[in-house]
N, C-alpha and C positions, 0 to 999 in steps of 0.2 A: 361494496363499500362506496360511499359517495364522496365527492371532492368538495372543496371550499372555493368559491369564487367571490372574493371580497376585495374591494378597492377603496382606499381612503386617500383623498387628495385635499390639499389646502392651496388655493391659488386665486388668481385674479381673472375675472371675466375679460375675454378678448373683445367681446362686443355684446350688445344687448341681446337677450334671448329672442330667438326667432320662433314665433308661435304659429302653429297650424292647427286647423280644426278638420279632422278626418271624418269619414262617413260614420254615422251613428253618434255624432257629437263628441267623439273622443278628441281630447286636446293633447298635443305634443309640443314641447319646447326644446330647443337645442341651442347650444352656444359653445364656442371654444374656451377652454380654461388653460391658463398658463401657470406652470409651476417652475420655480427656479431653484437651483442649488449653486453654491459657490465652492470652489476648491482652489488650492494653490498649485501652480504649474511653473516650474523654473523660477520660483520666488515671486511670481505675479499672481494676483487674485483673478480668477476666471469665473465668470457666471455663465451657466448653461441653462437655457430655457427649454422646457418640453411643452408641447401643445397637446391637449386632450379634447376629444369630441364628447361633450356631455349631452345626454338625452334624458328628459323628464316627461313622464306621462300623467295624464288625467289631472287630478286635483293638485298634485305636486307641480305640474306644468303651469296651472293657473296661478298658484302662489308665486312661482318664480317670475312669471310675466309681470306681476304687480310690484315685486320687491327687488329683483336683481337687475343690475345695470352694468354696462361696460366699466371696467376698472375696479368694481367692488371685490372685496376679499371674501371668500366663502370656503367653508369646510363641507366636503361632499363625501358621502358613503354610498357605494353602489357595487355593481358587478360589471365585469368585462364581457362584452359581446361583440363578436365579429359577424358581419353579414356581407352578402355579395349582391351585386346588381349588374346589369348590362348598361354600358354607356350608349351614346347616340350611334356609335360605329359598331355596336353589338359586341364590344369587348368586355369580358367579365372583369369587374373590379371588386376589390374587397375593402371594407372600411371597419376599423375597430373603434368601438364607442364605449363610454362608461354610461350604463343605465343607472341613473341615480335613484336611490331608495329613500334618502333623506339628505337634507342640507341644513347648515347653520350659517347665518350671515355673521361675519367677523368684522372687526374694526371698531372705530369710535362710535359711541351711542348716537352722536349727532349725525352719523352717516345714514341712519335709518330712523323712520318714524317708530317702528317696532322692530324687534330683533327676534323673529320666530325661529324655532327649530321645527322643521317640517319633515314628516315621514310619510312615505307612500303607504296606503292601506295594503294589507296583505292580499295578494292576488293568487290565482291558480298557477301563475308562472313560478311562484316561490316554491322551493322544495325545502323540507326540513331535514336536518342532519340526523 
């Protein structure tokens, strides 16, 4: 039996996408995304913001670098991925990221020249249910 790893977020970019070109011409873009929720606590309205690390690969990264900017509202679908690395002091660190599979820019039409919905092409990483 296989599981489901699906994440849906709607939030604002915390900064412009950071784009890198890896060996073999592979493009990767990343940015923080803020989601907020409000609730009442002791009769007062409280807003809680969560920050998510978003990663986009290849063609999706190229499109994101052209259209997405700090502050823009975006709908993202993807999957949760945790990876580890060693810092400068050789301490193992863990980071959890959302690997985006598609995104849709939201907001007023005047916010964007075009408002594409973009999907990542199916790769060998994808598994079918």
